[in-house]
N, C-alpha and C positions, 0 to 999 in steps of 0.2 A: 699429537700429530694430526693435521688437518685431513679430513676425509676427502678423497679426490671425487671428481665428477666422472662417472662412468659414461654417461650419454647425455648430450644436450641437443635438443631438437628446436629449431626455430623456424616458424611460419611455414611448416611443411604442408604441401598440397600434393594430391595425386589425382590425375584426370585420365580416364581411359575412353577410347572411341568405341561406341556401340552402334547397333543398327539404327537407333533412333537419334544418334548424334553423341556429342561429348557428354560423358557422365563423370562428375567430380565426386570421388570417393572420400577423400580426406580434405578437410577445409581448415588451413591455418593452424595446424597442431603445433603447440609449444609444450615441451617437457624437459625437466632436468632430473636425472636420476643418479644418486650417489653410489659409489662403490660399496658392494655388500648388501644393498637394499633388496627387499622382495617386493615386487610390484604386480598387482593383478589388474588386468584390463578386462572388464565385463561389457556385455552389450548383446543385443539381439542379432540373429543371422542377417548378414547384409549390412551391418552397421559400419564396417571398415576396420574392425579390430585385427583380423587376421592379415589384411592388407598392410596395416601399420607395422605389425610384427615383422612381416617379410622385408619391409623397407629398412627397419632398424637394423635387421640382421644382414642387410646388403644382398638379399636374394632377389631384389628388384630395384629399379631406379625410380626415384620420385620425380614429379613434374617440376616442382619448385620448392624453394626453401633449403634448409641446411640440416644435415645430421653429422655430429661430431662424436666419435668414439675415442675416449682418453686423449683429447686434444687433436685428433686427426680428422680432418674433413672427409666424410665418407660418401656423401651424396655426389652424384654426377661423375663419379669415377667410371672408368670402363671395367668390364667384368674381371679382367686379369688383376688389376689393382685392388678391386673389392675382394677378390679371392685371397689375396695375400693378407689383407687386414682381417678378413673372417678367419683364416688360419691362425692368426696370432691372438685373436680376442675372442671369438664367437663359438658357442656350442648351440645346437638346435635339436629339440625333441618334437617330432611330428605326431599328430593324432594317429596316423596310420603306420606308425613305427619306422617304415622305410629301411628295414634291414635287407642286407643282400642275401638272397636265398641260397646262393651257391657257397656261402661262407658259414662256418660253424659260429656259435655265440662267441667264443674267445676270439676268433679272427675278426668278426664284426667290431668287437670292442677295440681290438688292437689297431684297427685301420687308421683312425685319425692320428694317432701317436706315431705310427710307422710313417705316415705321409710327411710328418714333421721331422723325421729322422731320429726319433727317440730310440735309443738302443735297449731301453728297459721296457718297451711297449708291452711284451707279454707279461712281465711281472706285474705291471700296473694294471693291465686288463684282469689279471686273475684276482688282484686285491679288490678291484671295483666289483667284479661279479660276485666275490665273497660278500662284500658290503651290501649288495642288493639281494642276498640269499640265493645265489644261483651257482655256487661253487660245484654243485653236483651236476651242472648242465653245460659245462665248458664246451664239450664236443658235439652238442646237439645243434642241428640245423633249425632254422626259423619254423619250418613246417612241422617240426617235432615239439614245438613249444606252445603253451597256451597264450592267449592274448595278453594276460598279465605278465607272463614270463618274457614275452617279446618286448613289451614296453619297458620292463626292468633292464633287459639287454640294451635297449635304446638309450636309457638314462645312463648306464654305465658307459656306453660309447660316447655319449655327449660330454661326459666328464673326463674322458680318457686323455684329451689333449690339454687338460687343465685350463679351460676357458676362463677368461676373466668375466664374461657375460654369458648367461645361459638363457635362451628363449625356448618357451614351451608353448605349443599351439594346441590347446585342449588335450593335455597329456592323459586325462582320464576319460575322454569322450567315447572311446570304444571299449570301455572296460565296465564290469559289473561293480556294484557298490563296494564289496569286500576288496577286491583287487585295486579299486580306485583309491581306497583309504591307505593301502599299503604303498602304492606308488607315490602319493602325496607325502606320506611320512618319510620315505626315503629321499624324496626330492628336497625337502627341507633340511633333512639331516646332512645331506651332501652340500647344500647351499651354505649351511652354517659352518661345517668343518672345513670347507675349503675357501670360505670368504667370497664366494661367487655371487655376483649380481644376478638375481633371478627376475626375469620378466615373463609373465604368464597371461595368455589369453584363455578365458574360461566362461562357461555359462553358469557355473556353480557359485552362487553368492557366498555360501558358507566357506568354500575354499578361498574365495577372494578376501574374506574377513581375516584369514590367518596371516595374510601378508602384511608387511609394514605399511604399504600404501594400497589404495583401491580406487581405480578410476573407471569411469563409465563412458563408453563410446555411444554416441547417438547421432545418426545422420551425418556422419563424418567429422563430428566435433568431440572433443575429449574434455571430460569435467571430473575433477578429483572430488571423491566423496568426503 
């Protein structure tokens, strides 16, 4: 069976207006990523890698070029239409966790599945939290969890809606070395067990080498290693 293309990017550019004039952050990016691949994007701060990740996930709109997710043109849609496609295909893990402070761990993880109308949202959330080693923390609020535990909740939440594509922006950036290793192990295990396409921005070259593909962002251009 042929492997499907998860993401295809053609001549992607992104320009923002700054006090000193227009600033081009991305310059003619071209990528094709197959379903189930793990891809790392590395580069120095300000190179454009997080901007690219946000555009691929539909969190922002590119200036020109095209982004296609599973055959659906994604770029230049309005927010409502992008949100529909995001809900169907995309999960996102942020460096700063972005958990809702008023919700327990189980409730944070249930939320994406509930928004999709999944009647088994709680059962799935319990299974995912167990997979990331937090079955004993279901009813704890974010401020009662360590940084590593919060990131594990965020990973479970990202997988709760069974996304076809998971984006991770510096998922270990706010963690110590031990918790960082735990998070990465769990991320790759869930990636393989669910067949999810994983696209990760990181400063960690050793982590990047664990992925199927390793790309470097420099001054708005992307080069495969």
